C-alpha positions as CSV (number, residue, x, y, z in Angstrom):
1,M,-33.6,-11.6,26.4
2,R,-34.9,-9.4,29.3
3,A,-32.0,-6.9,28.6
4,L,-33.0,-6.8,24.9
5,R,-36.6,-5.8,25.9
6,V,-35.4,-3.1,28.3
7,V,-33.2,-1.5,25.6
8,I,-36.0,-1.6,23.1
9,V,-38.5,0.0,25.6
10,L,-36.0,2.6,26.3
11,V,-35.4,3.5,22.7
12,L,-39.1,3.7,22.1
13,V,-39.7,6.0,25.1
14,A,-36.7,8.3,23.9
15,A,-38.3,8.5,20.4
16,A,-41.8,9.2,21.7
17,A,-40.2,12.1,24.1
18,A,-38.4,13.6,21.2
19,F,-41.6,13.6,19.1
20,F,-43.7,15.2,21.8
21,M,-41.0,17.8,22.5
22,G,-41.2,18.9,18.8
23,Y,-37.9,17.5,17.5
24,R,-38.3,16.2,13.9
25,W,-36.2,15.0,11.1
26,D,-36.0,17.6,8.4
27,G,-34.2,16.1,5.3
28,R,-30.5,15.8,6.3
29,R,-30.7,17.3,9.9
30,V,-32.7,17.2,13.1
31,V,-34.7,20.3,13.6
32,G,-35.8,21.5,17.2
33,P,-38.9,23.2,18.3
34,S,-37.5,26.6,17.1
35,G,-37.2,25.4,13.5
36,R,-33.4,25.6,13.6
37,P,-31.1,22.7,13.3
38,V,-30.1,21.0,16.4
39,A,-26.4,21.5,17.8
40,T,-25.5,23.6,14.9
41,S,-25.0,27.4,14.2
42,G,-28.1,27.2,12.0
43,R,-26.3,27.3,8.8
44,T,-27.4,24.9,6.1
45,I,-25.3,22.2,4.8
46,P,-23.9,23.0,1.4
47,D,-24.7,20.8,-1.7
48,I,-22.2,18.3,-2.4
49,D,-20.8,17.8,-5.9
50,T,-20.8,14.1,-6.0
51,Q,-19.3,14.1,-9.7
52,K,-16.3,16.1,-8.5
53,I,-15.9,13.8,-5.4
54,R,-15.9,10.7,-8.0
55,E,-13.3,12.3,-10.1
56,R,-11.1,13.3,-7.3
57,G,-11.5,9.7,-5.9
58,A,-10.5,8.2,-9.2
59,E,-7.3,10.4,-9.3
60,I,-6.4,9.3,-6.0
61,G,-7.1,5.6,-6.9
62,E,-4.8,5.9,-10.0
63,K,-2.1,7.3,-7.7
64,V,-2.4,4.6,-5.2
65,A,-2.2,2.0,-8.0
66,V,1.0,3.6,-9.4
67,G,2.5,3.6,-6.0
68,A,1.6,0.1,-5.4
69,N,3.1,-1.1,-8.7
70,R,6.4,0.7,-7.9
71,A,6.3,-1.0,-4.5
72,E,5.8,-4.3,-6.1
73,K,8.7,-3.8,-8.5
74,A,11.0,-2.7,-5.7
75,V,10.1,-5.8,-3.7
76,A,10.6,-8.0,-6.7
77,D,14.0,-6.5,-7.5
78,G,14.9,-6.8,-3.8
79,T,14.0,-10.5,-3.9
80,L,16.1,-11.2,-7.0
81,T,19.1,-9.5,-5.3
82,A,18.7,-11.6,-2.1
83,K,18.3,-14.8,-4.2
84,I,21.6,-14.1,-6.0
85,K,23.5,-13.0,-3.0
86,S,22.2,-16.2,-1.3
87,K,23.5,-18.3,-4.0
88,M,26.9,-16.7,-4.1
89,A,27.1,-17.1,-0.3
90,L,26.5,-20.8,-0.6
91,D,28.8,-21.3,-3.6
92,D,32.4,-22.3,-2.8
93,T,33.8,-20.7,-6.0
94,V,32.5,-17.0,-5.3
95,K,33.4,-15.0,-2.5
96,A,30.0,-13.0,-2.0
97,A,31.4,-10.4,0.1
98,G,33.4,-8.9,-2.7
99,V,30.5,-8.7,-5.2
100,N,27.8,-6.1,-5.0
101,V,24.4,-7.1,-6.6
102,D,22.0,-4.3,-7.9
103,T,18.6,-5.1,-9.6
104,T,16.5,-2.7,-11.4
105,N,13.4,-4.1,-13.4
106,G,15.0,-7.5,-13.6
107,V,18.4,-6.4,-14.9
108,V,21.1,-7.4,-12.6
109,T,24.5,-5.4,-12.3
110,L,27.3,-7.1,-10.6
111,R,30.1,-4.8,-9.3
112,G,33.2,-5.5,-7.3
113,T,36.5,-7.4,-7.3
114,V,36.9,-11.1,-7.7
115,H,40.0,-13.1,-7.4
116,S,40.0,-15.0,-10.5
117,E,38.3,-15.4,-14.0
118,A,36.5,-18.7,-12.7
119,E,35.1,-16.7,-9.8
120,R,33.7,-13.9,-12.3
121,T,32.3,-16.6,-14.6
122,R,30.6,-18.4,-11.7
123,A,29.1,-15.2,-10.3
124,L,27.7,-14.3,-13.8
125,Q,26.3,-17.8,-14.0
126,L,24.6,-17.7,-10.9
127,A,22.9,-14.5,-11.6
128,R,21.8,-15.6,-15.0
129,E,20.3,-18.7,-13.9
130,T,18.1,-16.9,-11.4
131,T,14.4,-17.0,-12.2
132,G,13.2,-13.5,-13.0
133,V,16.6,-12.1,-14.3
134,T,16.1,-10.7,-17.7
135,S,19.8,-9.7,-18.2
136,V,23.1,-9.3,-16.3
137,V,25.5,-6.4,-16.6
138,D,29.0,-7.4,-15.8
139,K,31.1,-4.7,-14.0
140,L,33.3,-7.2,-12.1
141,T,37.1,-6.8,-12.1
142,V,39.5,-9.6,-11.7
143,R,42.4,-8.8,-9.4
C-alpha cells in the first residue's frame, strides 16, 4: 500500500513539473515550450483516411478467411486419407502398403496394385464406408 502511494506521488510530481516547464498536450502530440512537438522533427502528423483503412482491413480479412477455408479443407482431406489408410492397415484382406490414397474435397482416389479382386473390392468398400467420403475413384490394378 505504501509503495502505491509513493508511485502516485511521483506521477503527480512529474505531471506538475511538466506543467510548470511549459509542456502541454496539443491535440495529438506533446508540445514543448518552443511550440514545436516534443521529440519530433516538427512536422505534423498527416491526416489518416479511416475509410481507406477499413476497406483495406476488409480485403485482408477476406483473404485470411479464404486461406483459412483452404486450410480447413486440406486438413479434412488429410484426415480422410489417414482414416482410410488406418482401416486398410488394420484389415487382414488389404495390403495397405500397395494402395495409395489421395483425397480432394471428399473424393477419394485409390491407386496402386492389389493381389486379388477380393483385395480390390475390400479396399473400395473401406474407402466408401468412411464418413465424409463423397465418392471413390478406382484406379487399382489387380496383379
